[in-house]
PAMAR-870242 format. One record per atom (N, C-alpha, C): residue number from 1; residue in one letter; x, y, z. Coordinates in steps of 0.001 Angstrom, whole numbers, plus 500000, padded with zeros to 6 digits. Layout:
atom k: NUM | r: a | c1: X | c2: Y | c3: Z
...
end
This chain:
atom k: 1 | r: m | c1: 500818 | c2: 498796 | c3: 500003
atom k: 1 | r: m | c1: 499983 | c2: 500004 | c3: 499999
atom k: 1 | r: m | c1: 500860 | c2: 501226 | c3: 500015
atom k: 2 | r: s | c1: 502011 | c2: 501183 | c3: 500656
atom k: 2 | r: s | c1: 502873 | c2: 502324 | c3: 500731
atom k: 2 | r: s | c1: 503449 | c2: 502655 | c3: 499289
atom k: 3 | r: y | c1: 503566 | c2: 501618 | c3: 498476
atom k: 3 | r: y | c1: 504052 | c2: 501875 | c3: 497089
atom k: 3 | r: y | c1: 503066 | c2: 502724 | c3: 496341
atom k: 4 | r: l | c1: 501819 | c2: 502518 | c3: 496515
atom k: 4 | r: l | c1: 500818 | c2: 503289 | c3: 495877
atom k: 4 | r: l | c1: 500803 | c2: 504734 | c3: 496313
atom k: 5 | r: n | c1: 500993 | c2: 504950 | c3: 497589
atom k: 5 | r: n | c1: 501096 | c2: 506330 | c3: 498114
atom k: 5 | r: n | c1: 502276 | c2: 507087 | c3: 497512
atom k: 6 | r: i | c1: 503405 | c2: 506369 | c3: 497404
atom k: 6 | r: i | c1: 504589 | c2: 507054 | c3: 496820
atom k: 6 | r: i | c1: 504401 | c2: 507346 | c3: 495366
atom k: 7 | r: s | c1: 503813 | c2: 506411 | c3: 494651
atom k: 7 | r: s | c1: 503530 | c2: 506644 | c3: 493207
atom k: 7 | r: s | c1: 502546 | c2: 507816 | c3: 493016
atom k: 8 | r: f | c1: 501574 | c2: 507862 | c3: 493895
atom k: 8 | r: f | c1: 500600 | c2: 508953 | c3: 493762
atom k: 8 | r: f | c1: 501222 | c2: 510271 | c3: 494010
atom k: 9 | r: f | c1: 502229 | c2: 510345 | c3: 495022
atom k: 9 | r: f | c1: 502888 | c2: 511496 | c3: 495345
atom k: 9 | r: f | c1: 503744 | c2: 512078 | c3: 494129
atom k: 10 | r: w | c1: 504456 | c2: 511112 | c3: 493481
atom k: 10 | r: w | c1: 505250 | c2: 511453 | c3: 492339
atom k: 10 | r: w | c1: 504388 | c2: 511986 | c3: 491174
atom k: 11 | r: i | c1: 503283 | c2: 511350 | c3: 490932
atom k: 11 | r: i | c1: 502420 | c2: 511799 | c3: 489845
atom k: 11 | r: i | c1: 501796 | c2: 513170 | c3: 490115
atom k: 12 | r: m | c1: 501404 | c2: 513414 | c3: 491392
atom k: 12 | r: m | c1: 500936 | c2: 514726 | c3: 491719
atom k: 12 | r: m | c1: 501975 | c2: 515818 | c3: 491657
atom k: 13 | r: q | c1: 503225 | c2: 515408 | c3: 492005
atom k: 13 | r: q | c1: 504295 | c2: 516378 | c3: 491971
atom k: 13 | r: q | c1: 504587 | c2: 516760 | c3: 490541
atom k: 14 | r: a | c1: 504645 | c2: 515753 | c3: 489633
atom k: 14 | r: a | c1: 504877 | c2: 516010 | c3: 488232
atom k: 14 | r: a | c1: 503710 | c2: 516869 | c3: 487628
atom k: 15 | r: s | c1: 502536 | c2: 516523 | c3: 488025
atom k: 15 | r: s | c1: 501415 | c2: 517310 | c3: 487502
atom k: 15 | r: s | c1: 501501 | c2: 518764 | c3: 487927
atom k: 16 | r: s | c1: 501913 | c2: 519005 | c3: 489205
atom k: 16 | r: s | c1: 502033 | c2: 520338 | c3: 489687
atom k: 16 | r: s | c1: 503120 | c2: 521104 | c3: 488966
atom k: 17 | r: d | c1: 504285 | c2: 520415 | c3: 488692
atom k: 17 | r: d | c1: 505370 | c2: 521053 | c3: 487975
atom k: 17 | r: d | c1: 504929 | c2: 521432 | c3: 486566
atom k: 18 | r: l | c1: 504167 | c2: 520564 | c3: 485886
atom k: 18 | r: l | c1: 503722 | c2: 520902 | c3: 484506
atom k: 18 | r: l | c1: 502678 | c2: 522042 | c3: 484523
atom k: 19 | r: s | c1: 501914 | c2: 522093 | c3: 485614
atom k: 19 | r: s | c1: 500966 | c2: 523241 | c3: 485673
atom k: 19 | r: s | c1: 501700 | c2: 524565 | c3: 485812
atom k: 20 | r: i | c1: 502771 | c2: 524588 | c3: 486526
atom k: 20 | r: i | c1: 503587 | c2: 525828 | c3: 486585
atom k: 20 | r: i | c1: 504196 | c2: 526119 | c3: 485227
atom k: 21 | r: l | c1: 504646 | c2: 525069 | c3: 484522
atom k: 21 | r: l | c1: 505253 | c2: 525208 | c3: 483209
atom k: 21 | r: l | c1: 504229 | c2: 525774 | c3: 482210
atom k: 22 | r: d | c1: 502994 | c2: 525299 | c3: 482340
atom k: 22 | r: d | c1: 501917 | c2: 525801 | c3: 481433
atom k: 22 | r: d | c1: 501683 | c2: 527313 | c3: 481517
atom k: 23 | r: f | c1: 501942 | c2: 527839 | c3: 482701
atom k: 23 | r: f | c1: 501751 | c2: 529332 | c3: 482851
atom k: 23 | r: f | c1: 503062 | c2: 530099 | c3: 482517
atom k: 24 | r: d | c1: 504154 | c2: 529473 | c3: 482802
atom k: 24 | r: d | c1: 505465 | c2: 530122 | c3: 482656
atom k: 24 | r: d | c1: 505930 | c2: 530333 | c3: 481209
atom k: 25 | r: v | c1: 505689 | c2: 529284 | c3: 480356
atom k: 25 | r: v | c1: 506155 | c2: 529312 | c3: 479019
atom k: 25 | r: v | c1: 505451 | c2: 530457 | c3: 478210
atom k: 26 | r: p | c1: 504091 | c2: 530544 | c3: 478234
atom k: 26 | r: p | c1: 503480 | c2: 531661 | c3: 477466
atom k: 26 | r: p | c1: 503834 | c2: 533018 | c3: 478030
atom k: 27 | r: y | c1: 504000 | c2: 533147 | c3: 479318
atom k: 27 | r: y | c1: 504339 | c2: 534397 | c3: 479924
atom k: 27 | r: y | c1: 505736 | c2: 534791 | c3: 479426
atom k: 28 | r: t | c1: 506670 | c2: 533934 | c3: 479374
atom k: 28 | r: t | c1: 508036 | c2: 534213 | c3: 478920
atom k: 28 | r: t | c1: 508042 | c2: 534539 | c3: 477424
atom k: 29 | r: m | c1: 507234 | c2: 533791 | c3: 476617
atom k: 29 | r: m | c1: 507148 | c2: 534049 | c3: 475174
atom k: 29 | r: m | c1: 506634 | c2: 535484 | c3: 474889
atom k: 30 | r: t | c1: 505769 | c2: 535944 | c3: 475672
atom k: 30 | r: t | c1: 505238 | c2: 537297 | c3: 475450
atom k: 30 | r: t | c1: 506317 | c2: 538344 | c3: 475526
atom k: 31 | r: f | c1: 507232 | c2: 538153 | c3: 476534
atom k: 31 | r: f | c1: 508352 | c2: 539120 | c3: 476675
atom k: 31 | r: f | c1: 509304 | c2: 539010 | c3: 475446
atom k: 32 | r: v | c1: 509550 | c2: 537766 | c3: 474996
atom k: 32 | r: v | c1: 510437 | c2: 537610 | c3: 473830
atom k: 32 | r: v | c1: 509762 | c2: 538237 | c3: 472577
atom k: 33 | r: i | c1: 508572 | c2: 537976 | c3: 472332
atom k: 33 | r: i | c1: 507873 | c2: 538452 | c3: 471191
atom k: 33 | r: i | c1: 507770 | c2: 539951 | c3: 471198
atom k: 34 | r: s | c1: 507414 | c2: 540482 | c3: 472354
atom k: 34 | r: s | c1: 507235 | c2: 541962 | c3: 472439
atom k: 34 | r: s | c1: 508633 | c2: 542632 | c3: 472304
atom k: 35 | r: g | c1: 509670 | c2: 542081 | c3: 472832
atom k: 35 | r: g | c1: 510955 | c2: 542640 | c3: 472646
atom k: 35 | r: g | c1: 511428 | c2: 542649 | c3: 471209
atom k: 36 | r: t | c1: 511146 | c2: 541522 | c3: 470528
atom k: 36 | r: t | c1: 511498 | c2: 541437 | c3: 469087
atom k: 36 | r: t | c1: 510708 | c2: 542385 | c3: 468282
atom k: 37 | r: i | c1: 509477 | c2: 542570 | c3: 468535
atom k: 37 | r: i | c1: 508646 | c2: 543565 | c3: 467812
atom k: 37 | r: i | c1: 509166 | c2: 545004 | c3: 467990
atom k: 38 | r: e | c1: 509547 | c2: 545275 | c3: 469242
atom k: 38 | r: e | c1: 510092 | c2: 546637 | c3: 469518
atom k: 38 | r: e | c1: 511400 | c2: 546864 | c3: 468738
atom k: 39 | r: v | c1: 512278 | c2: 545901 | c3: 468709
atom k: 39 | r: v | c1: 513537 | c2: 546063 | c3: 468011
atom k: 39 | r: v | c1: 513315 | c2: 546206 | c3: 466545
atom k: 40 | r: v | c1: 512459 | c2: 545393 | c3: 465938
atom k: 40 | r: v | c1: 512172 | c2: 545480 | c3: 464539
atom k: 40 | r: v | c1: 511530 | c2: 546802 | c3: 464214
atom k: 41 | r: a | c1: 510572 | c2: 547285 | c3: 464989
atom k: 41 | r: a | c1: 509894 | c2: 548522 | c3: 464790
atom k: 41 | r: a | c1: 510916 | c2: 549684 | c3: 464806
atom k: 42 | r: t | c1: 511805 | c2: 549647 | c3: 465783
atom k: 42 | r: t | c1: 512819 | c2: 550683 | c3: 465902
atom k: 42 | r: t | c1: 513717 | c2: 550696 | c3: 464681
atom k: 43 | r: i | c1: 514137 | c2: 549549 | c3: 464216
atom k: 43 | r: i | c1: 515012 | c2: 549511 | c3: 462995
atom k: 43 | r: i | c1: 514215 | c2: 549991 | c3: 461785
atom k: 44 | r: v | c1: 513014 | c2: 549628 | c3: 461672
atom k: 44 | r: v | c1: 512175 | c2: 550125 | c3: 460476
atom k: 44 | r: v | c1: 512025 | c2: 551606 | c3: 460510
atom k: 45 | r: i | c1: 511710 | c2: 552160 | c3: 461684
atom k: 45 | r: i | c1: 511554 | c2: 553622 | c3: 461826
atom k: 45 | r: i | c1: 512868 | c2: 554301 | c3: 461495
atom k: 46 | r: m | c1: 513984 | c2: 553768 | c3: 462000
atom k: 46 | r: m | c1: 515312 | c2: 554358 | c3: 461693
atom k: 46 | r: m | c1: 515614 | c2: 554323 | c3: 460187
atom k: 47 | r: i | c1: 515266 | c2: 553227 | c3: 459536
atom k: 47 | r: i | c1: 515542 | c2: 553140 | c3: 458123
atom k: 47 | r: i | c1: 514630 | c2: 554122 | c3: 457378
atom k: 48 | r: m | c1: 513375 | c2: 554270 | c3: 457781
atom k: 48 | r: m | c1: 512498 | c2: 555182 | c3: 457069
atom k: 48 | r: m | c1: 512914 | c2: 556654 | c3: 457213
atom k: 49 | r: v | c1: 513375 | c2: 556996 | c3: 458402
atom k: 49 | r: v | c1: 513694 | c2: 558367 | c3: 458691
atom k: 49 | r: v | c1: 515062 | c2: 558746 | c3: 458205
atom k: 50 | r: t | c1: 515999 | c2: 557903 | c3: 458462
atom k: 50 | r: t | c1: 517466 | c2: 558141 | c3: 458143
atom k: 50 | r: t | c1: 518012 | c2: 557020 | c3: 457266
atom k: 51 | r: w | c1: 517523 | c2: 556912 | c3: 456023
atom k: 51 | r: w | c1: 517945 | c2: 555776 | c3: 455180
atom k: 51 | r: w | c1: 519380 | c2: 555895 | c3: 454767
atom k: 52 | r: q | c1: 519962 | c2: 557095 | c3: 454865
atom k: 52 | r: q | c1: 521324 | c2: 557314 | c3: 454468
atom k: 52 | r: q | c1: 522302 | c2: 556539 | c3: 455459
atom k: 53 | r: v | c1: 521885 | c2: 556437 | c3: 456662
atom k: 53 | r: v | c1: 522634 | c2: 555677 | c3: 457716
atom k: 53 | r: v | c1: 522801 | c2: 554223 | c3: 457329
atom k: 54 | r: v | c1: 521757 | c2: 553642 | c3: 456711
atom k: 54 | r: v | c1: 521792 | c2: 552280 | c3: 456252
atom k: 54 | r: v | c1: 522893 | c2: 552055 | c3: 455267
atom k: 55 | r: l | c1: 523165 | c2: 553008 | c3: 454419
atom k: 55 | r: l | c1: 524220 | c2: 552906 | c3: 453434
atom k: 55 | r: l | c1: 525619 | c2: 552780 | c3: 454119
atom k: 56 | r: v | c1: 525763 | c2: 553335 | c3: 455311
atom k: 56 | r: v | c1: 527016 | c2: 553287 | c3: 455984
atom k: 56 | r: v | c1: 527067 | c2: 552054 | c3: 456942
atom k: 57 | r: v | c1: 525972 | c2: 551770 | c3: 457561
atom k: 57 | r: v | c1: 525881 | c2: 550784 | c3: 458631
atom k: 57 | r: v | c1: 526014 | c2: 549401 | c3: 458009
atom k: 58 | r: v | c1: 525386 | c2: 549088 | c3: 456914
atom k: 58 | r: v | c1: 525400 | c2: 547766 | c3: 456357
atom k: 58 | r: v | c1: 526793 | c2: 547303 | c3: 455978
atom k: 59 | r: p | c1: 527569 | c2: 548107 | c3: 455235
atom k: 59 | r: p | c1: 528943 | c2: 547725 | c3: 454935
atom k: 59 | r: p | c1: 529830 | c2: 547583 | c3: 456194
atom k: 60 | r: v | c1: 529612 | c2: 548413 | c3: 457177
atom k: 60 | r: v | c1: 530391 | c2: 548350 | c3: 458379
atom k: 60 | r: v | c1: 530088 | c2: 547053 | c3: 459134
atom k: 61 | r: v | c1: 528842 | c2: 546675 | c3: 459199
atom k: 61 | r: v | c1: 528514 | c2: 545375 | c3: 459876
atom k: 61 | r: v | c1: 529111 | c2: 544216 | c3: 459115
atom k: 62 | r: i | c1: 529044 | c2: 544285 | c3: 457808
atom k: 62 | r: i | c1: 529629 | c2: 543193 | c3: 457011
atom k: 62 | r: i | c1: 531161 | c2: 543093 | c3: 457209
atom k: 63 | r: v | c1: 531863 | c2: 544215 | c3: 457301
atom k: 63 | r: v | c1: 533303 | c2: 544176 | c3: 457552
atom k: 63 | r: v | c1: 533588 | c2: 543727 | c3: 458970
atom k: 64 | r: l | c1: 532789 | c2: 544172 | c3: 459985
atom k: 64 | r: l | c1: 532989 | c2: 543719 | c3: 461315
atom k: 64 | r: l | c1: 532811 | c2: 542214 | c3: 461482
atom k: 65 | r: l | c1: 531752 | c2: 541650 | c3: 460878
atom k: 65 | r: l | c1: 531582 | c2: 540217 | c3: 460883
atom k: 65 | r: l | c1: 532708 | c2: 539446 | c3: 460193
atom k: 66 | r: y | c1: 533161 | c2: 540013 | c3: 459073
atom k: 66 | r: y | c1: 534284 | c2: 539368 | c3: 458390
atom k: 66 | r: y | c1: 535539 | c2: 539376 | c3: 459283
atom k: 67 | r: i | c1: 535814 | c2: 540496 | c3: 459955
atom k: 67 | r: i | c1: 537000 | c2: 540519 | c3: 460820
atom k: 67 | r: i | c1: 536814 | c2: 539560 | c3: 462014
atom k: 68 | r: q | c1: 535630 | c2: 539482 | c3: 462597
atom k: 68 | r: q | c1: 535437 | c2: 538595 | c3: 463752
atom k: 68 | r: q | c1: 535624 | c2: 537158 | c3: 463321
atom k: 69 | r: v | c1: 535086 | c2: 536778 | c3: 462184
atom k: 69 | r: v | c1: 535160 | c2: 535404 | c3: 461738
atom k: 69 | r: v | c1: 536650 | c2: 535018 | c3: 461392
atom k: 70 | r: n | c1: 537388 | c2: 535899 | c3: 460808
atom k: 70 | r: n | c1: 538742 | c2: 535584 | c3: 460401
atom k: 70 | r: n | c1: 539730 | c2: 535658 | c3: 461548
atom k: 71 | r: t | c1: 539483 | c2: 536537 | c3: 462564
atom k: 71 | r: t | c1: 540421 | c2: 536593 | c3: 463711
atom k: 71 | r: t | c1: 540185 | c2: 535474 | c3: 464683
atom k: 72 | r: i | c1: 538963 | c2: 535067 | c3: 464917
atom k: 72 | r: i | c1: 538631 | c2: 533982 | c3: 465868
atom k: 72 | r: i | c1: 539121 | c2: 532709 | c3: 465367
atom k: 73 | r: s | c1: 538939 | c2: 532360 | c3: 464086
atom k: 73 | r: s | c1: 539379 | c2: 531038 | c3: 463627
atom k: 73 | r: s | c1: 540742 | c2: 530995 | c3: 463064
end
């Protein structure tokens, strides 16, 4: 009989942990999605207002990535 009580305890504990996970995952995803939307919106607004900056920033980012890849490896 004690085996059944221990099994029931583990099942209830796992169920409780999954219940917490059910609330935590969507809550965390909302922060990730909202942060992504804010970054994309900021970039789009910057491109629309100061598109000349993009002409300078894109080549600089490409050169920086090239330097990072070649100096690390």
